[in-house]
Backbone as CSV, one residue per row, in Angstrom:
resi,resn,N_x,N_y,N_z,CA_x,CA_y,CA_z,C_x,C_y,C_z
1,MET,-58.660,13.756,-24.206,-57.874,12.677,-23.525,-57.641,11.653,-23.729
2,LYS,-57.264,10.444,-24.125,-57.467,9.089,-24.758,-58.044,8.218,-23.330
3,GLU,-59.444,7.631,-23.616,-59.243,6.387,-23.003,-58.540,5.211,-22.770
4,GLY,-58.189,4.359,-21.232,-57.846,3.688,-21.269,-56.382,4.070,-20.733
5,LEU,-55.826,5.058,-20.374,-54.667,5.231,-19.977,-54.415,5.279,-18.609
6,SER,-53.172,4.643,-18.465,-53.218,4.589,-16.868,-52.806,5.763,-15.996
7,ASP,-53.094,5.667,-14.658,-53.126,7.088,-14.550,-52.432,7.535,-13.826
8,PHE,-50.679,7.384,-14.045,-49.228,7.804,-14.540,-49.659,8.631,-15.449
9,LEU,-49.640,8.604,-17.474,-49.638,9.178,-18.080,-50.818,9.558,-18.354
10,LYS,-52.332,9.754,-17.435,-53.174,11.195,-17.280,-52.699,12.031,-16.213
11,THR,-51.668,11.783,-15.596,-51.599,13.045,-14.946,-50.369,13.346,-15.593
12,ALA,-49.089,12.852,-16.359,-48.323,13.147,-17.272,-48.902,13.938,-18.027
13,TYR,-50.139,13.472,-18.463,-50.686,14.390,-19.929,-51.419,15.751,-19.634
14,GLU,-51.830,15.965,-18.217,-52.390,16.973,-17.333,-51.572,17.984,-16.493
15,HIS,-50.130,17.506,-16.597,-49.412,18.664,-16.423,-48.469,18.948,-17.607
16,GLY,-48.284,18.435,-19.018,-48.054,18.683,-19.758,-46.510,18.424,-20.131
17,LYS,-46.568,16.872,-19.468,-45.416,16.573,-19.402,-44.713,15.591,-20.652
18,VAL,-46.149,14.958,-21.343,-45.478,14.175,-22.612,-45.402,14.880,-23.538
19,ARG,-43.945,14.623,-24.077,-42.974,15.162,-24.853,-43.008,14.803,-26.330
20,ASP,-43.179,15.008,-27.109,-42.586,14.183,-28.674,-41.105,13.907,-28.573
21,LEU,-40.991,12.877,-29.189,-39.271,11.820,-29.123,-38.243,12.947,-29.864
22,LYS,-38.855,14.209,-31.133,-38.099,14.934,-31.562,-37.475,15.631,-29.876
23,ASP,-38.056,15.661,-29.108,-37.295,16.911,-27.938,-36.938,16.411,-27.139
24,ALA,-36.572,15.101,-26.610,-35.894,14.418,-26.319,-33.785,14.450,-26.788
25,PHE,-33.919,14.628,-28.326,-32.796,14.672,-28.683,-32.118,16.452,-28.735
26,LYS,-33.539,17.566,-28.579,-32.447,18.494,-28.434,-31.983,18.872,-27.321
27,GLU,-32.855,18.157,-25.977,-32.382,19.022,-24.890,-31.094,17.757,-24.516
28,TYR,-31.075,17.116,-25.115,-30.123,15.249,-24.708,-29.482,15.219,-26.265
29,PRO,-28.479,16.134,-26.484,-28.006,15.521,-28.075,-26.917,14.445,-27.556
30,VAL,-27.453,13.111,-28.816,-26.314,12.872,-29.284,-24.703,12.694,-29.137
31,ASP,-23.891,13.504,-29.908,-23.129,14.596,-29.734,-22.153,14.043,-28.503
32,GLU,-23.320,14.362,-26.935,-22.708,14.283,-25.739,-23.066,13.248,-24.861
33,GLU,-23.379,12.007,-25.902,-23.217,10.544,-25.314,-22.293,10.056,-25.916
34,TRP,-22.070,8.893,-25.045,-20.814,7.478,-25.521,-20.996,7.339,-27.048
35,HIS,-22.087,6.665,-26.992,-22.472,6.166,-28.274,-22.463,7.226,-29.176
36,LYS,-22.276,8.085,-29.813,-22.841,9.327,-30.533,-23.643,8.906,-31.264
37,GLY,-24.598,8.418,-30.392,-25.541,8.123,-31.782,-25.583,6.714,-33.105
38,LYS,-24.443,6.318,-32.633,-24.348,5.571,-33.986,-24.474,3.900,-33.141
39,ILE,-25.464,3.339,-33.759,-25.900,2.129,-33.567,-24.075,1.419,-34.239
40,GLU,-23.768,1.092,-34.468,-22.583,0.677,-34.299,-21.659,0.205,-33.850
41,ASN,-21.683,1.869,-32.464,-21.111,1.455,-31.269,-21.641,0.503,-30.306
42,ILE,-22.782,0.084,-31.143,-23.719,-0.567,-29.651,-23.853,-1.978,-30.006
43,LEU,-24.080,-1.942,-31.619,-24.805,-3.456,-32.229,-23.155,-4.794,-31.556
44,LYS,-22.637,-4.440,-31.176,-21.421,-5.533,-31.645,-21.701,-7.147,-30.916
45,GLU,-22.825,-7.050,-29.735,-23.313,-8.106,-29.373,-24.650,-8.230,-29.089
46,ASN,-25.193,-7.421,-30.041,-26.421,-7.627,-30.099,-27.550,-7.192,-31.488
47,ASN,-27.436,-8.600,-31.965,-28.330,-9.250,-32.488,-29.670,-9.704,-32.706
48,GLU,-30.295,-9.538,-31.723,-31.701,-9.741,-31.220,-33.208,-8.899,-31.859
49,SER,-34.405,-9.190,-31.664,-35.046,-8.763,-32.903,-35.558,-8.596,-32.475
50,TYR,-36.798,-7.595,-32.132,-37.689,-7.762,-31.290,-39.112,-7.201,-31.622
51,ASN,-40.816,-7.200,-31.178,-41.276,-6.522,-32.214,-42.433,-5.967,-31.175
52,PHE,-42.095,-6.558,-29.633,-42.846,-6.087,-28.838,-41.857,-5.601,-27.532
53,TYR,-42.486,-4.692,-26.913,-42.054,-4.129,-25.874,-42.334,-4.322,-24.490
54,GLU,-42.358,-4.458,-23.254,-42.324,-3.981,-21.980,-41.927,-3.278,-21.272
55,ILE,-42.713,-3.055,-20.297,-42.427,-1.500,-19.550,-41.486,-1.760,-18.879
56,GLY,-40.143,-1.210,-18.234,-38.691,-1.637,-18.116,-37.804,-1.815,-18.835
57,ASP,-38.396,-2.318,-19.977,-36.944,-2.433,-21.019,-36.368,-1.040,-21.790
58,ILE,-34.974,-1.528,-21.545,-34.473,-0.442,-22.353,-34.048,-0.256,-23.644
59,VAL,-34.724,0.668,-24.417,-34.588,0.721,-25.844,-33.748,1.357,-26.158
60,PHE,-33.088,1.499,-27.731,-32.311,2.174,-28.463,-33.769,2.535,-29.457
61,VAL,-33.651,3.875,-29.715,-34.601,4.634,-30.445,-34.147,5.497,-31.410
62,ARG,-34.326,5.527,-32.785,-34.072,6.563,-33.344,-35.159,7.469,-33.574
63,GLU,-34.494,8.354,-34.354,-35.502,9.890,-33.985,-36.226,10.071,-35.250
64,TYR,-35.109,9.296,-36.299,-35.307,9.603,-37.870,-34.864,8.663,-38.895
65,SER,-35.663,8.379,-39.767,-34.196,8.177,-40.989,-34.811,9.182,-42.508
66,TYR,-33.750,9.450,-42.599,-33.283,9.995,-44.084,-33.585,8.793,-45.600
67,PRO,-34.639,9.692,-46.610,-35.036,9.068,-47.675,-34.533,7.894,-48.131
68,ASP,-33.069,7.907,-47.960,-32.108,6.447,-48.434,-31.879,5.606,-47.592
69,GLY,-32.688,5.977,-46.346,-32.718,4.800,-45.178,-32.071,4.790,-43.852
70,LYS,-30.738,5.577,-44.486,-29.730,6.056,-43.296,-30.582,6.910,-41.763
71,VAL,-29.910,6.056,-41.106,-30.841,6.513,-39.892,-30.192,7.584,-39.164
72,GLY,-31.006,8.582,-38.456,-30.651,10.367,-38.021,-30.068,9.677,-36.620
73,ASN,-30.028,10.209,-35.865,-29.721,10.614,-34.280,-30.455,9.535,-33.692
74,ASN,-30.022,8.683,-32.811,-30.397,7.503,-32.068,-29.857,8.002,-30.339
75,HIS,-30.854,7.560,-29.633,-30.590,7.927,-28.058,-31.399,6.408,-27.479
76,PHE,-30.989,5.997,-25.776,-31.146,5.342,-24.931,-32.836,5.549,-24.030
77,PHE,-33.400,4.911,-23.728,-34.889,5.038,-23.635,-35.156,4.285,-22.363
78,VAL,-36.076,4.597,-20.962,-36.807,3.177,-20.721,-37.995,3.469,-21.033
79,ILE,-38.194,2.181,-20.903,-40.235,2.165,-21.070,-40.962,1.854,-19.853
80,ILE,-41.392,3.138,-19.847,-42.082,3.646,-18.039,-43.763,2.960,-18.120
81,ASP,-44.389,3.434,-19.232,-45.424,3.293,-19.472,-45.785,2.828,-21.342
82,GLN,-47.422,2.719,-21.088,-47.893,1.968,-22.582,-48.963,1.978,-22.629
83,ASP,-49.348,2.644,-24.141,-50.913,2.714,-24.357,-51.132,1.783,-24.914
84,ASN,-52.217,0.261,-24.194,-52.375,-0.301,-25.425,-53.305,-0.841,-25.892
85,THR,-54.478,0.521,-26.122,-55.604,0.671,-26.665,-55.068,1.209,-27.935
86,ALA,-54.441,1.708,-28.397,-53.952,2.145,-29.797,-52.652,1.268,-30.181
87,VAL,-53.106,1.395,-31.828,-52.435,-0.117,-32.616,-51.701,0.681,-33.406
88,PRO,-50.648,0.641,-33.379,-49.788,-0.035,-33.062,-49.576,0.352,-31.720
89,ILE,-48.794,-0.395,-30.925,-49.191,0.064,-29.463,-48.169,1.628,-28.979
90,GLU,-48.262,1.858,-27.924,-47.238,3.560,-28.499,-47.272,3.174,-26.448
91,ASN,-45.691,3.535,-26.529,-44.618,3.618,-25.917,-44.200,4.843,-24.866
92,PHE,-44.657,4.542,-23.939,-43.508,6.235,-22.867,-42.931,5.840,-22.636
93,GLY,-41.379,6.539,-22.429,-40.385,6.546,-22.147,-39.398,7.595,-20.778
94,MET,-38.551,7.392,-20.480,-37.636,8.340,-19.622,-36.503,8.099,-20.569
95,LEU,-35.774,9.115,-20.728,-34.764,9.502,-21.692,-33.372,9.089,-20.900
96,LEU,-32.453,8.127,-21.460,-31.264,7.637,-20.442,-30.357,8.803,-21.269
97,SER,-29.575,9.127,-20.225,-27.536,9.595,-21.015,-27.069,9.327,-20.280
98,SER,-26.057,9.441,-20.544,-24.180,8.746,-19.920,-23.994,10.358,-19.719
99,ASN,-24.674,11.482,-19.906,-23.881,12.735,-19.970,-24.557,12.825,-18.379
100,LEU,-23.451,12.242,-17.191,-23.350,12.277,-15.547,-23.566,14.015,-15.247
101,ASP,-22.687,14.787,-15.591,-22.891,16.226,-15.523,-24.435,16.633,-14.798
102,LYS,-25.377,15.798,-15.265,-26.940,16.356,-15.577,-27.274,15.652,-14.437
103,LEU,-26.405,15.055,-13.519,-27.082,14.512,-12.295,-27.336,15.862,-11.635
104,LYS,-26.530,16.619,-11.898,-27.154,17.687,-10.236,-28.642,18.294,-10.537
105,PHE,-29.318,17.671,-11.511,-30.818,18.263,-11.599,-31.851,17.095,-11.148
106,LYS,-32.669,17.523,-9.975,-33.182,16.839,-8.917,-33.953,15.468,-9.075
107,ALA,-34.328,15.810,-10.716,-35.097,14.761,-11.748,-34.467,13.774,-12.068
108,ASN,-32.841,14.140,-12.493,-32.221,13.410,-13.041,-31.709,12.051,-11.718
109,LYS,-32.331,10.979,-12.233,-31.538,9.642,-11.117,-30.765,8.836,-11.912
110,LEU,-29.576,8.535,-11.012,-28.254,7.782,-11.539,-28.751,6.058,-11.947
111,LEU,-28.275,5.053,-12.859,-28.301,4.028,-13.253,-27.633,3.480,-13.438
112,GLU,-26.784,2.976,-12.786,-25.627,1.769,-12.865,-25.538,1.204,-13.419
113,LYS,-24.487,0.684,-14.319,-24.234,-0.473,-15.472,-24.343,-1.742,-14.736
114,ASP,-25.393,-2.415,-15.143,-25.101,-4.028,-14.606,-25.365,-5.129,-16.004
115,GLU,-25.246,-6.529,-15.396,-25.557,-7.128,-16.210,-26.998,-7.250,-17.103
116,THR,-27.812,-6.837,-16.617,-29.467,-7.227,-16.640,-29.547,-5.604,-17.531
117,ASN,-29.288,-3.807,-17.329,-29.453,-3.081,-18.348,-28.108,-3.336,-19.501
118,ASN,-27.530,-3.588,-19.219,-26.627,-4.331,-20.537,-26.220,-2.704,-20.915
119,LEU,-25.868,-1.246,-20.111,-25.803,-0.006,-20.316,-23.965,-0.571,-20.614
120,HIS,-23.298,0.276,-21.237,-22.055,0.740,-21.142,-21.343,1.016,-20.607
121,LYS,-21.999,2.040,-19.858,-21.632,3.386,-18.844,-22.757,3.052,-18.119
122,ASP,-22.361,3.882,-16.621,-22.975,4.597,-15.730,-23.924,5.588,-16.599
123,SER,-25.574,5.740,-16.435,-26.025,6.622,-16.954,-27.408,7.564,-15.820
124,LEU,-27.840,8.275,-16.512,-28.802,8.889,-15.827,-30.329,8.732,-16.298
125,VAL,-31.133,8.616,-15.722,-32.709,8.633,-16.545,-33.359,9.781,-15.883
126,LYS,-34.087,11.069,-17.083,-34.309,11.797,-16.774,-35.900,11.998,-16.673
127,THR,-36.613,11.872,-14.813,-37.791,11.812,-14.468,-39.015,12.514,-15.264
128,ASP,-38.414,13.652,-15.072,-39.174,14.689,-15.227,-39.889,14.888,-16.258
129,VAL,-39.984,14.035,-17.214,-40.288,14.244,-18.768,-40.638,12.878,-19.477
130,ILE,-42.196,12.747,-20.060,-42.358,11.614,-20.463,-42.467,11.182,-22.020
131,TYR,-41.707,10.911,-22.782,-41.766,10.780,-24.154,-42.175,10.111,-24.816
132,LYS,-43.164,10.037,-26.123,-43.433,8.973,-26.618,-43.030,8.501,-27.919
133,ILE,-43.154,7.288,-27.803,-42.225,6.277,-28.655,-43.038,5.369,-29.167
134,PRO,-42.805,5.625,-30.719,-43.052,4.421,-31.255,-43.059,3.565,-31.813
135,ASN,-43.320,1.720,-31.635,-43.237,0.524,-31.679,-42.267,0.834,-33.138
136,GLU,-42.291,0.965,-34.243,-41.561,2.048,-35.349,-40.200,2.392,-34.813
137,GLN,-39.952,3.281,-34.378,-39.106,4.219,-33.932,-37.825,3.857,-32.912
138,ILE,-38.384,2.237,-32.284,-37.540,1.592,-31.640,-36.483,0.481,-32.701
139,ILE,-35.108,0.521,-32.560,-33.990,-0.471,-32.943,-34.050,-1.451,-32.302
140,PHE,-33.523,-1.325,-31.084,-33.566,-2.719,-30.335,-33.614,-2.886,-29.142
141,LYS,-33.893,-3.756,-28.247,-33.801,-3.472,-26.880,-32.240,-4.125,-26.392
142,ILE,-31.633,-3.482,-25.727,-30.328,-4.209,-25.293,-30.763,-4.657,-23.721
143,GLY,-31.602,-4.134,-22.866,-31.472,-4.846,-21.430,-32.893,-3.717,-20.795
144,ILE,-33.463,-4.793,-19.361,-33.852,-3.798,-18.893,-33.632,-3.733,-17.460
145,VAL,-34.970,-2.659,-17.316,-34.227,-2.464,-15.603,-35.722,-2.855,-14.504
146,SER,-35.745,-3.185,-12.918,-36.501,-3.910,-12.493,-37.822,-2.603,-12.081
147,TYR,-38.628,-3.626,-11.893,-40.004,-2.660,-11.610,-40.217,-2.061,-10.254
148,GLU,-38.813,-2.240,-9.296,-38.834,-1.366,-8.973,-38.403,0.221,-8.969
149,LYS,-37.491,-0.379,-9.840,-36.802,0.841,-10.662,-37.430,1.909,-11.428
150,ILE,-38.646,1.161,-11.731,-39.814,2.031,-12.246,-40.330,3.004,-11.694
151,GLU,-40.721,2.357,-10.330,-41.561,2.689,-9.351,-40.513,3.738,-8.919
152,GLU,-39.663,3.992,-8.740,-38.460,5.117,-8.497,-39.126,5.618,-9.208
153,TYR,-38.841,5.987,-10.119,-38.574,6.599,-11.534,-39.900,7.157,-11.641
154,LYS,-41.052,6.546,-11.588,-42.799,7.375,-11.657,-42.415,8.418,-10.236
155,LYS,-41.877,7.934,-9.111,-42.298,8.707,-7.721,-41.647,9.777,-8.072
156,SER,-40.368,9.651,-8.948,-39.377,10.698,-8.860,-40.325,11.868,-9.880
157,PHE,-40.274,11.333,-11.111,-41.931,12.233,-11.463,-42.744,13.179,-11.214
158,TYR,-43.412,12.305,-10.540,-45.058,13.117,-8.978,-43.757,13.825,-8.501
159,ASP,-42.717,13.757,-7.695,-41.997,14.677,-6.707,-42.038,15.924,-8.122
160,SER,-40.973,15.785,-9.038,-41.120,16.720,-10.136,-42.212,17.626,-9.921
161,LEU,-43.695,17.087,-10.307,-44.848,17.932,-10.453,-44.858,19.346,-9.085
162,LYS,-44.688,18.093,-7.850,-44.744,18.980,-6.452,-43.876,19.874,-6.061
163,ASP,-42.544,19.846,-7.249,-41.498,21.009,-6.786,-41.953,22.109,-7.606
164,LYS,-42.700,21.992,-8.869,-42.743,23.485,-9.293,-44.037,23.525,-9.262
165,ALA,-45.027,23.321,-8.432,-46.052,24.068,-7.970,-46.176,25.008,-6.836
């Protein structure tokens, strides 16, 4: 395990709860999201560019790029932690989904849309798995969630580990 990781990330790794980004797209297909993974459905007001992201940022992430430069599937994530010892910085996020039917799962937490997070629809945050998100996979930032929400999501993550024990 890498040195310099937060206790939260060490716990996530120890329990096998850190996954590659591609797994998020399999479990929560973009076809089920309001944006359908299409950047043009989101970009109407967002033309800002960021190279640096922080814990609490809600970001639009691409799964892959085709050789001709076209973007494949895209999804929203909230950055929950970072590994600042790696270059480039590696982000760790929790997936956001507008498929509220999945709120029936205890680890999924409601995130209501507001002026701070800039979501178009109420969404859920899947708190039982952490996904590795390289900076180059992030297309743009759309909003933020509070430090208190991040702590709530981390607590829910720890609770999901206890439920499995």
